[in-house]
C-alpha positions, 0 to 999 in steps of 0.5 A: 499499500501507497505512503504518501509523503507532503513536505512543506514550511509551515507557512502563514495562514496559507493558501487554499492549495496547501490544504488541497495538498493535504487531502492526498496525504498521509503524513505532513513533515513541517519543513521547520529546520531551513532558514526563512526566506524574507520573500517567503510565505512562512511569515506573510500572506495576502487576504482582500482589502476594498483596495485589492490585495492585501499583504499581512506580514509578520515581524519577525525578529533578525529576518535579515540573518535568515534564522531558521523556522524552529529559532524564529521569534516574532517581534510583538510591536505595533505592526503584530498587534495591528495585523487582526485590525487589519483582518476585522477591517477588511472582513467585518462586512463578510456574512461568515465573519463572525464564524471565523474571526473570534477564533483567529483573535484568540491565536493573536492573542496566544503567549508565544513568540515563537513563529513555529507555535504560532503558525502551527496554531493557524494551521491545525485551526485551519485544518479543523475547519476544512475538516482535514485529518492527517499525521504531521512530524517535524523535520528539525526532529527528523536529523536529515543532514543533506539538503534540496532534493536529497533531503526530501527524499530521506525525509520521506524515506525515514517516515516509511513513505514510498510516495512524495507529493510535491508543489508543481512550483518545485519542478523548477529545481528538483532532482529525481535521482535521489529519489529513484535511488530510494525507490520513492515515486514522485507525484505533482500535485495539481490544483485548480482554484475554485472561485466563489463570491468575494467581497468587493469587485472581482476574484482574485485567486490564491489569497489566504484561505481566510478569505474563503472562510470569511466569504463562504463559511466553514461547510460550504469552504470544505466543499469548495476545497473538495471540488464540490461545486 
């Protein structure tokens, strides 16, 4: 029987495709022992405001030094405390605001300054709303010293996986040889973003999953994630 592994960094309030891939996974490895990319998604994502796309960004201490994700700390400054107000201002008139916002506010009020703990609180809340149940491990606890494709192949093998489900964006730097050498099949995840009624004018895809939840509610968002039109 196949065992499908997904490996991904613990993004901040990830977009819908992040969770769509988990629907096909037997095990999810949180890639937290790598350095933060200043232009990556571990500390930022986009929502929709009246003016269009709006970045929401977690202030991370010493981000220019590219700390390892599991070591990274959130700077609890004015920008951090402004974030829930930005989300509230953008979605307070959304149909399902009261269904979603209180749980988000509770996470922002967590005492931790650990980026990984904070992001995982959001990821687990979103998994709960989307009814996703998947086993989780952290790469920082798996002690793999290799990098890039060799690292991914060894992580999959260490958990007894024989299928690696990767995002198509990784195809530009993917090296097949380490997977072939460990007899691991690589599959490419395909995701067609659903279109739904958003606030304000037009439709913007690939926003944080918060957008679909505020606009469609938990029940309908679960259906749209699974391709039920």
